[in-house]
Residue, then its C-alpha position, 0 to 999 in steps of 0.5 A: m651664697v647671698e653674702s657674696a651675691a650682695l659683695l659683688v653687687d655692692e663691690v665688684l661689679p660695674e654699673q654697666p650692662i653685664r652678661q652672663w656667659v655659661l659654657s657647658f662641656p662634653f661628658p669626658l671633659r666633665f670626668l676629667f675636670a671633676s679628677r683634675p681641678e688643676i686642669m680645670g682652672r687652666v682651662l677657665g683661664i683659656v676660656y677668659r681670654a677667647i671671650a675677653t678677646h671677642l669682646v675687645k674686638r666687638a668693642g672696636c678696641s685693641q688689646d693694648t688699649a682695653r681692660m676689662g675683667a670678669v667673675t667666674l662661678i663654677q657649678r658642679f651640679g646639674s638640677a638633677l644632682n648629676l655631675n655637670i661641671h660648667f661655668h658661670m662667667l659675668f663679663p661687663d658687655g664691653v670693655y674699658v678704655d684709658c683716656p688722656n686725662g687718666a680717666a677710664r671710659f667704658r665702650c660697649a660691644k656690638a651685639l652678638t649674632s648667632a653665628e659669631l656665638t657659634q664661631l667663638v665657642h668653636t674657637a674656645a674648644h679648639r684651644v681647650g682641645r689643644f692645650l689638653e693634647c699638649q698635656g698628653l690628656l687628649e688623644r686624636d685619631m682621624e675621626n675622634s677625640y678621646l681621653a688619654s688612658d692615664a688622664v684619670d686616676d684609677d680610684p674608687m670615685t672614678p665609677l661614681l663619677g662616670h655613673s653621675i655624669t650619665y644619669r645612672i645608678a652606681v652601686g646597688p641592685q639597680a646598678e647601671r639603671k638610668v636614673f628617673t627623672l621629672q623634667n619640668l617645662p621651662a618658663s614662658d620666657e626662657l630661651f631656647d635656640d636663641g643665645v646659644g652656640k653648640v660645637a662638638g658637646f661644647s655648649l656657650h649661652a650668652g642670652v641673658a644680660t642686664r642693663g647698666d641702670e638695672q639694680p637689685t631689689d629686696a626680696 
């Protein structure tokens, strides 16, 4: 992990403002992604395009003139070792625009408002839902969406994954009981609702960023 972080800082990430986008999913989709990693990869592409398009517009550019990229780390567990698949995405807080002389100039994106963040997570959730429907993995009725009956393979791991997601004991004499956990108080500078958009079980956090002149220090 330390070597990966050093590689990103020294060789990959530009010396520009960087923002972390963290997207978590509703319980059924965590269950699906754990069983179908190829579907999770397709969903990551959908989410990337939604955020990238948003940043291009916030920078006042078009898709034809702007270039950008991102690094994503997929975290599979929460602090209680429960199954909680979510994306940590590092995007430059802006885009690169080609200049007539062949160089690339960085243009910062405008600051994000809470309403815009909520709209962005709504857009991402809608596109993910539409993709899963087209794949036959998600079904809808008038009020609800739910996984199709054959979306997840029926194997011995299936009930274990479901119990892990919902913090319940899967086997043994205490099966089905809720796991006892201790919750730590958040640090005083930890963000609460600021920089978070929530829609239908999707949660997008974008409240952590670094300036272009900030450099890591040795521990």
